C-alpha positions in Angstrom: 136.0 -201.5 -1.9 139.0 -201.5 0.5 137.7 -198.3 2.2 134.3 -200.0 2.8 136.0 -203.0 4.3 138.0 -200.8 6.6 134.9 -198.9 7.7 132.9 -202.0 8.4 135.7 -204.0 10.1 135.4 -204.3 13.9 138.5 -202.9 15.6 138.1 -205.0 18.7 136.8 -208.5 18.3 137.0 -209.6 21.9 133.5 -209.1 23.4 134.9 -209.2 27.0 137.0 -206.1 26.3 134.0 -204.4 24.8 131.8 -205.3 27.7 134.4 -203.9 30.2 134.6 -200.7 28.1 130.8 -200.5 28.1 130.7 -200.9 31.8 133.2 -198.0 32.3 131.4 -195.8 29.8 128.0 -196.2 31.6 129.7 -195.8 35.0 131.1 -192.4 33.8 127.8 -191.4 32.2 125.9 -192.1 35.4 128.4 -190.0 37.3 128.0 -187.2 34.8 124.3 -187.5 35.0 124.5 -186.7 38.7 125.7 -183.3 37.8 122.6 -182.5 35.7 120.7 -181.7 38.9 117.4 -179.8 39.4 116.7 -179.4 43.1 113.0 -179.5 44.2 112.1 -177.2 47.1 109.7 -179.7 48.7 111.9 -182.8 48.4 115.3 -183.9 49.6 115.8 -185.6 46.3 116.7 -183.7 43.1 115.8 -184.5 39.5 118.9 -185.8 37.7 119.8 -187.4 34.4 121.2 -190.5 36.1 118.1 -192.5 35.6 118.4 -192.1 31.8 121.8 -193.7 31.9 120.7 -196.5 34.3 117.9 -197.4 31.8 120.2 -197.1 28.8 122.9 -199.2 30.5 120.5 -202.0 30.9 119.3 -201.8 27.3 122.7 -201.6 25.7 124.7 -203.9 28.0 122.0 -206.3 29.1 122.1 -207.6 32.6 125.7 -206.5 33.0 124.5 -203.0 32.9 124.0 -203.5 36.7 127.8 -203.9 37.0 128.2 -200.3 35.7 125.9 -199.1 38.5 127.6 -201.2 41.1 130.9 -199.7 40.0 129.4 -196.2 40.1 128.4 -196.8 43.7 131.8 -198.2 44.7 133.6 -195.3 43.1 131.4 -192.8 45.0 131.8 -194.8 48.3 135.6 -194.9 47.8 135.8 -191.1 47.8 135.2 -189.8 44.3 132.7 -186.9 44.4 130.4 -188.4 41.7 127.2 -188.6 43.6 124.5 -185.9 43.3 125.7 -182.5 44.6 129.3 -183.8 44.5 128.6 -186.2 47.3 130.9 -189.1 48.1 131.7 -191.7 50.8 129.9 -194.5 52.6 127.7 -192.2 54.6 126.2 -190.7 51.5 124.4 -194.0 51.0 122.7 -193.4 54.3 121.3 -190.1 53.1 118.0 -189.4 51.4 119.2 -190.6 47.9 120.7 -193.9 49.1 117.7 -196.0 48.3 117.6 -194.7 44.7 121.3 -195.7 44.2 120.5 -199.3 45.1 117.5 -199.1 42.8 119.9 -198.2 40.0 121.5 -201.6 40.2 118.2 -203.5 40.3 116.7 -201.5 37.5 119.7 -201.9 35.2 119.7 -205.6 35.8 115.9 -206.1 35.2 115.9 -203.9 32.1 119.0 -205.8 30.8 117.2 -209.1 31.3 114.0 -207.9 29.7 115.8 -206.3 26.8 117.4 -209.6 25.8 113.9 -211.1 25.5 112.2 -208.3 23.7 109.8 -208.4 20.8 108.6 -205.6 18.6 105.4 -205.0 20.5 104.5 -202.3 23.1 105.4 -204.7 26.0 109.2 -203.9 26.0 108.6 -200.2 26.6 106.1 -200.9 29.3 108.6 -203.3 31.0 111.2 -200.6 30.8 108.9 -197.9 32.3 107.9 -200.3 35.1 111.5 -201.3 35.8 112.6 -197.6 35.9 109.9 -196.9 38.4 111.6 -199.5 40.7 114.2 -196.8 41.3 111.5 -194.7 42.7 110.1 -197.5 44.8 113.5 -198.2 46.4 114.0 -194.6 47.0 110.6 -194.1 48.5 111.0 -197.1 50.9 114.4 -195.7 52.0 113.0 -192.2 52.5 110.1 -193.5 54.6 112.6 -195.4 56.8 115.2 -192.6 57.0 112.7 -189.8 57.7 110.5 -192.0 59.8 107.4 -191.0 57.8 104.6 -193.1 56.2 105.2 -194.7 52.9 102.4 -192.5 51.4 104.1 -189.3 52.5 107.5 -190.6 51.3 105.8 -191.5 48.0 104.6 -187.9 47.7 108.1 -186.5 48.4 110.3 -189.0 46.6 108.4 -190.7 43.8 105.3 -188.9 42.5 107.2 -185.8 41.3 109.6 -188.0 39.4 107.2 -190.3 37.6 106.5 -188.1 34.5 110.3 -187.4 34.0 111.2 -191.1 34.4 108.5 -192.1 31.9 110.0 -189.5 29.4 113.5 -190.8 30.1 112.4 -194.4 29.6 110.7 -193.5 26.2 113.8 -191.5 25.1 116.2 -194.3 26.1 114.1 -196.9 24.4 113.7 -194.8 21.2 117.5 -194.3 21.0 118.2 -197.9 21.7 115.8 -199.2 19.0 117.9 -197.2 16.5 121.1 -198.8 17.5 119.8 -202.2 18.8 121.2 -204.3 16.0 124.7 -202.9 16.4 124.8 -203.0 20.2 123.8 -206.7 20.1 126.7 -207.3 17.8 129.1 -205.4 20.0 128.0 -206.5 23.5 
């Protein structure tokens, strides 16, 4: 009986502390996801695991998942080599992946808002997939501007090759979240 009480007792009751810890955890995970990198020979943008953590941060933390992505960007801009290909600094944001990084913030926020209003239908997963594709839209718009090419050509370089993977990451993140949803809502 006492053992069961110890196992079920929360060690930290203050949700503010837990949210701050959650933000740091997802900042670190997004940074680590940048190192899982598959370069594509036809695109200046690699496949990474970052988008999985962006999606998952929104699901688990709610709208404050966006704060973890802002912190990730700020740490990279301040000089930590945590962007893809060990990139860092302000000028990294002006490179080909800069638009995607800003999409991280928007996507985590939108998924976070949507996850707090979810039902048990198919709609939440569809919302998550659409929000995750916002990363690609931001990245494509930036690529078109940066490379001075048409949006259609930028879409072929910076979005289309990533759509299947982002859908898979969205489904995986949502599936994991559904298994821990009750507990995460208690914690965060």
